[in-house]
Each structure stands twice: as C-alpha cells, then as structure tokens.
N, C-alpha and C positions, 0 to 999 in steps of 0.2 A: 518708254514714252519720253521721259525727261531727256535722255541722251539725244533723241531725235529733234528736240526743240532747243537744245543748248548750242550756243555758238562756240567758236574756237577760242574766245578770250575768257570763258568762264573758268574761274579758279577751282581747284579741287575742293577747297574749303567751302566756297559758295555752292558748288554742286552737292556737297554733302549736306549742307543746311537745307537746301531745296528738297532733296530726297527725304530727309528726316521729317520735314514739315509735311510733305505729301503723304508719307506713310502714316503720320499721326492724324491726318484729316479723316474724320468719319466718312464712311462711304455715302451716307445719305446727303452729306454736304456736297460732295463731288457730283453725285447724280443730279441733285437739285440745280447746281450751277450749270451743268451741261444742258439739262432740260430747259432751263430758263433762257439760255442763249438761243435755243432752237424754237422758242415759243413765238409764233408769228404775230401774236397780239402786241409784242413790244416793238415791232418794226412798223410803226405807224407813219403817217405822212407829216406829223408835226416836226418842226425844226428845232434845233438847239441854237438859240439866238444869243449866245455869249461866246467869247473867244474860246477856241478849243485847240489844244496842242496834241497832235498825233505823231508819235515817234515809233516808226515801224521797222522791223527787221525785214530786209529784202527776202522774199520767199517765192519760189517758183509756182506755188499754188495760188498766189494772188493774181487775179485777172488784171489785164492792162488798164482797166477803167476804175481801179480801186480808189484812187484819189478823187475822181469825179463823183463816185458813189458817196464817199465821205462828205464831199463838199455839198452834195444834195441834201444831206442831213444837217450839216454844220457849215453854213455859208462863211462864217468868220473862222476859217480853219488854217492853222499853220501845219502843213503836212510835210513830214520828213521821212524819207526812206533810207535807212542806213544799211551799208553792206558790211559783211564780215562780223555780224553779230547774230545772236539767236533771240529767242523769246525773252530772255532775262537781260535786256539791254542795260538796265540800270545797274546791274551787278557785273556785267562784262566790261563796260566802259563808264565807270562811275563819274570820273572827272568830266568827260565829254557830255554825259547825260545831264549832270548837275549844271554845267555851263549852259546847255541848251534850254533847260527848264528855267534857270535864272534869267537868261536873256529874254525868253518868252514872257515871264512874269513882269520883267521891267518894261518890255515893249508894250505890254497891255496895261501898264500902270496898276498892277495888282498889289504890289508891295510898296511900302513907303521906305525911303532911305533915311538913314541917320548917320551922324558923323561921330566917330569914336577915335580918339588918338590922332586926329588930323586926317584920317583916311575915310573915304566914303565906303560904307558897307551897306549891305542889304539886310534888313530886319526880317528874319525868317520866322518870327514868332507869329502865332495865330492872331495876336492882337494887331498885327500890321496888315493882315489880309482884310481888304475892304469887304464889307458886307457880312462879316462874321459877327454873330450876336455876342454881346459882351459876356454872357454867361459861359460862352465856349472859348473865351480867349485865354491865352497863356502868355507869360512873360519870358519864357525861356527861348534861347536862340540855339539852333542846331543845324547841322548840315542836312541836306536832303537824303542822300544815300551814301 
C-alpha cells in the first residue's frame, strides 16, 4: 500500500521511517481512522470559515471537480495540485513544501515576523501563531519539515 502512494522523490530513508511507523500503528487505530473518514455524519453542510491550504498530489483517481468540491467546504481555500509527488509531499519535496506553507502563513498573516541579525525571519514558534492560547505557547523556533 505504501509503495502505491509514494512518489518518485521519496528517499529510501523516509520510506523506511513511514513503513516502520505504519507497522507500529495498532490495527484499531488504522481501522478507526478509515471508518472515521467514511462516516457520512462528518460531511455536513457547515463551512470552514478560516483560510485553508490544500497541497495535493496529482492523482488520476481525483475527479475533475475536486477543487470546486473543496471550495464548497472551505471558501477561503488556497488549492495547489502538485505533479511528480505522492502522498508524502512534505517528505518528498521538503524545501518546496516548507516554502509553500510559509508563503501561505505569511499571506494570511498567521505568523508574526521578527528581526534577528539584520535579516527578516519568520517566527515559527507557537507563541507567534495568532489565536494560540498562552498555555499552549512555546518559545522554540524550528523548521516545519
């Protein structure tokens, strides 16, 4: 199954980590996740009224109206369909993925910027994310993936 959803840019190391993680996941967790996605009660008419970023791997199984379907659920959607990647986009093209996420965060004014050493940087700490409760904030800075 993992080979079928992995893209051409997935390193052997990343594929090994994904496989080890999948094999260590209890069966009830996997079954519950799959049943949850198929539960019709989660697919209501309510909208997601905050900015949403969807980075998708181009897939022949997706219908031609996938983007419109997503926009029907999340009107403020940044929809990106990438070619040459599989399900694990963030591990196959980490620099490009991080750049896309950071650009989206900046465009939607989700992170605050700080200046360090004369260069503008983006603060990736949870403390910088607007709307995060103070008890959940962290002061560390880290890369996304």
